[in-house]
N, C-alpha and C positions, 0 to 999 in steps of 0.2 A: 698732773696731780689731781685727784678728784677732790672737789670742794666739799667741806663739811656742810651739813644741813642745819642751819640755825632754826631752833624750834622753841626757845624759851618764851613762854606765853604768860600773859597776864591772867591771874585767877578770875578777875572780873569778866574776862571774855567768855568764860564758861559757867559763871555762877548761876545763870538762869536756865542752863540746859544740861546740868550735870547728870540728872537721872535719865533723861532720854538718851543722852550720849552713851551712858554706861549700858543701858538696855540694847541700844543698837550695836555697841561694841561686843556685847556678849553674843548677840545673834550672828554677827560676822564671824567671830571665833568658832561658834558652833558649826556654821556652814563650812568654814574652811577645814575644820577637823573632820567633819563628815566626809568631805571630798577626799581628804587624805586617807581616811579609813577605807573608803570605797576603792581608791587607787591601790592601797596596800593589799586588799582582798583580790583585786584583779591581778596584781603582780604575783601573788601567791599561786593563783590558779595557773597563770602563764608559766610560772617556774615549774609546777608539777607537770604541765604538758611538755615543757622543754626537757625535763629529766626523763620522761617516758620516751621522747623522741631520741634522746642521746643514747639510751640503752638499745633502742632499735637500730640506731646508726652503728653502734659498736658491733652488733650482731651482723650487720650488713658488711662491715669491713672484714670480719672473720670469714664470712661466706665468700667474699671476693678473693680472699687469700687461699681458701680451699680450692676454688676454681682455678686460680693462677697464683702459685706460691711466689711468683716474682713481681707481683703487683705492688710497685714501689709507692704509688699514691695511697693505696690502702694501708700500707705500712706506716706512712707519715701520719695519716689520719688517726690510726690506732695509737701511735705515739702521742699525738696531741690529746687524745682522750685520756690516756694515763697521766700525762703531764698536768691536765686541768682537773682530773677527777670527774669527767663527764661520762656518765653511763657505766663507769667502772670505778673501783676504789683508786684514789690517787697513788701513783707509784712512779717516782722520777727515774729509778733505775730501769724499770720496765720500759718507760718512755724512751730512754737512751738506747736500749737494746733494739727497739723498732726503728729509731732514727738511724742507727748505725747500719742496719740491714738495708734501708732505703738509700743511704748515702753510698754504700759499697756498690749499689746497682747504678750509681750515677745520677740519682735524683737530687737536684739542687735544693729543694726544700729540706730534704733529709740532711744534706750536707750542712746547710745553715743551722738547722736545729741542733745537730751534733756539735757544731762549732760553738754555738751559744752556750751549750752545756759545759764544754771544756773551758770556756772563758769564765763561767760563773761557778763551776764546781757542783752543779746540780745533777745529782744522779750518777756522777762520775768524779774521779779525782781531778781537781783543777789542773789544767795543762795549757797555758797560754800558747805555746808553740804548736800544739795540735789544733787549738782554736784558730790560729792564724792559717794553718795549712788547709783545714777544711773550709774556712771562710773564703780563702782565695780561690779554691776550686769552685765553690758555689757562685762567687762573684763573676768568675770567668764564664759561667753558664747563665749569667744575667740576673742573679738574685739580688734585688735591691737591699733587702735587710742585711745580706752578707756584706755588701759594700759598706753599709753603715757600720757594721761591726768592725770591719777593717779600719774605718776611720777612728773608731774608739780605741782599738788596739795600738794604732800608731800614735794617737794622742797621749796614751798612757805608757807607751813603750812595753807592752805586754806581748811577749812572744815575737816581737818584731823590734826593729830600731825605732826609738822615739823620733818622730819627724812631724812637726806641725804642718808643714806644707803638704806632705803626703796624706796626712790625716784630713786636711781640708779638701784635698783633691777627691778622696774617697767619699766624704760627706756630700760633696757637690754631685758626684756621679750617682750616689744613692738618691739624692733629692730629685734629680732630673729623671730618675727611673721611677719616681712615684713614692718613695719611702717617706711616710708622714713624719716619723720621728726625726729624720734628717732635715726635712723641710722646716720643722719647728725649731730645731737646733740652729739652723742657719738664720732663721728669722730673729731668734733671740740674740745671736752674735751680731747681726747687722744692727739691731736696736741698741745694743750696748757697746758696740765697737770692739768686740773681743776677737782678736785675730783677723778681723776684716775691717774695712772702713765703716765708720758709723753712718748708717743710711736707713732712716725710718721708712722711706718709700719701698726700698728693696725688702725690708723686713715685712712690710704689709703684703707685698707680692708673694713672699714665701708662705706667710700665714694663710693667704687666700688659697693658694694651691692645696695646702693641707686641709683647709676648711671645706673647700669644694669636693674634696675626696671623702668627706664625712667625718673628719676628726673633730670631736666636740670641743676639746681643749683649744684647738686652733680657731674654731668658730667663735669661742668666747674671747680669745685674744684679739681677733680681728674686730669683733664688736667693740672691745675696749678702745681700739684705735679710732674707730668711727665716733665713739662717744666723746673722746678727748681731742680728736682732730690731729692725731699724730700719724704721719706717713700717708694720710688720706685726708680729703676734705671732711671737716666735721659734719656729721649727718646722723641725727638722732633716729630717723626712721630706718636707716640702714643698720644702725647699731641694734635697734629693737629686733629687726629681722634676723640678724645673726645670733643674738642672744636667744631668740625663740628656737632656732635650730639647735643651738648648743644645749638648751634646757631639755629638749626632746631627747637628746642623747645622754641625759643624766648629769650634766655638768652643774655642780653645786654653786659655783661662782655665778653662773648664768641665772640660776634661780633667784639669787639676791638682786642681781642687776635688773632682771625683768620686774621684780617687786618694786624696785626704786622707780623705774620708768613708768610703770602703771600707777604708782602712787602719785607722782607729780605730773603725769601726762606728758612725758617727753618721748617723742617719736611715735606716740599712740595716744588715743583718748584716755583720760583718767578713768580708772576702774578700781576703786578702793577695795572691793571684795576680792577681786583677782589679785591685786597687789598683796593683800594680807595672806592669801593662800600661798603665793610664791615665797613671801618673806618667812612665813612659818616653816615651809619646806626647807629653806636655806638654813634657818636657825636650828631646826631639828637636826640638820646634818653638821652643825657646828661651824658653818661658814661665818667668819667674823663680820662681814658686811651684813649678812642676814641677821645676826644677833644684834648688831647696832640698829638696824632699821626697825627691828621689833621693839627695841627701846624707844625709838622715835614714836612708834604707834602708841605705846603705853603712855608716853608723855602727852601726846595730843588727845588721847582718848576718843578718837573719831571712829576707828574701826575695831578697837578693843576697849575694854574698860580702862578708864584713866587710872594710872597707878604710878606715882612718882618713885616709890620704893623699888618697884619692879624695873622701871626704866633705868634707875641708877645701877641696879645690879647687872642689868644687860650691858650698859655702857662700860662698866668696869670689866666685865668678862671680855668683851670685844677689844677693849683697850689693852688688856693684858696679853691678848693674842697678837698685838701689834698693829691693829687696825687704826690708821692715822685719824680718820674722822672721829672715832670714838675718843681718842686721846685729846684731840682739839676740843671736843664737846665738854669733856671733863675739866680741861684747863679753863674754859670760859666759865663753867658753873662755879668752880672754886674762886676764880678771880672776881666774879660778880656776886657770889653768895646766892646763886639761884638753885634752889633744890638741895643745897648742901651748905654747911657753915662756910662763910667766907674765909679763905685760907691762901694767901699769896704764895706761900712756900709749896703747897700742893699744886697750885696753878703752874708755878715755874717748873716743877718736876714733870708734869704732864706735857707742858710745852716743849721741854727738853727732849722727851722721848719722841714726840712728833717731829721735832726739828731734826733729830738724828735719823729719823725715818725719811727725811727729804722734803718735808712740808715747808714751802716758802712762807706761808702765813705763820707757822710756828717759829721759824727762824727769825722772822721780823719781830714777832712778839717777844721772843727770848732776848733779842738785841735790845728792845725797848726796856725790858725789865732790868737788864744789866745797866742800861743807861740811866735809869731812874732809881735803881736800888730796891725795886719791889720784888720781894720773895727771894732775892739773891743778892749777894754783895754788889755794891756799885762798882762797876769795872768797865771803863771806857774801851780798853783794848778788847775785852771780850764782846762788848756791844758791837764794836766795829766788825769783829770777825763774823758774827751772826748776821749783821746787816748786809755784809758783802755776799754771804751765801744766798740770802734772800733776793738781793738785788740781781745776782747772776741769773736767777730764775725769772726775772722780770717784775719783781715786786716794787711798784712805784713808790710806796710810802717808805719802804726800807731805803730806797735811793735818797729820798728827802732827808731822813735821819742821818744817813751816811754822809751826805754832803755837809750837813751841819757839823757833825763830829770831826770830820777831816779838816774843817776850816777853823776849828776852835783855837788852834795854836796861832792863827793869824789875827786874832782880836776877839774881844768879848762880844757876846750876842746872845739873844734868847733863842733857845732851841724849840723844836716842835712841842706843843703843849700836850698833845695826846699820843697814845700808842698807835701802832699800825692799824688796830682795829677800831680806832676812834675813842680809846679809853683814856 
């Protein structure tokens, strides 16, 4: 579980430097936005070049088919162009027509593409049995994506008998053959213990295989594991390296994670300007962690103009999106009356949302609030329930409170005087 970033500051800390800080913050934002504009202009130029290249490629496929009407590879590529709208107007039915021609010539890519259309109903009437038939033929010819599709069909009982063992077998074959989607699926299942033994190290190994194959999502997930020390030894430098690769691939979660690491100098030297640029990029994409971190920047006023109102707005937005750090931050603010009117009920509500999201800190705090009756009805049984959940995640203070509550029936005594966060 990622730890929330405490940031509540004394006004006196910045009283003498408010104007210089605001000026520096404005300049940092200006530079970050300028870099974003330059990147957007470059992206626009590259997109125009790519569109021209796509039109040229389509013409090349047509020329190849004129030279050899049985060129199955050209058929598949032309189908891909129609499916994606690259170089031609998007037309799923036309894509299916070209995939079918290639499939009937025995091309495994065409077979898989046709199977996936029958499975989803894109460009053709949905027909799971036909999807399974073409997928099996493609898989028998070595198509890893077709193997993965067979795993999905068996998992859902679409066109084939529902069979979890058979599904897992096909996913494993696909993953071993290099299918990134199956590798990530197996990683997730190993991490959560879904249909396979829970094994974080094996999960990390599968994410690594997909990451090394260039999958940006897998790169970000592997970086998460290095940052938290789950399945691999905790290594901030390695986390930063994988986040950097994922960010180059356009992964929004990696934008935010890089911003955090650059902001606090974890795994790399601190670089506030670079941090602000990545955080802005993540926030603009709506990534909850990026929105939260932008709120942190506005609270500190170090790389952007200090603005408590803007930081609160950003925290609320991130928290409503389910980001636990933002929920914890709002809970603390309401509990302490920092930046908002003190309100124990609001604090308890935000701690509850974070606790239900799995935060051990929030679970311990909610247990304490039920123990003491702050913001919620005093309820020892409910306090014990939340303390147990927090203790199960290794929260030492929750264990202390739990021990006291569980021995109350054996005699009177004085319980812990403060909450799990020292309150």
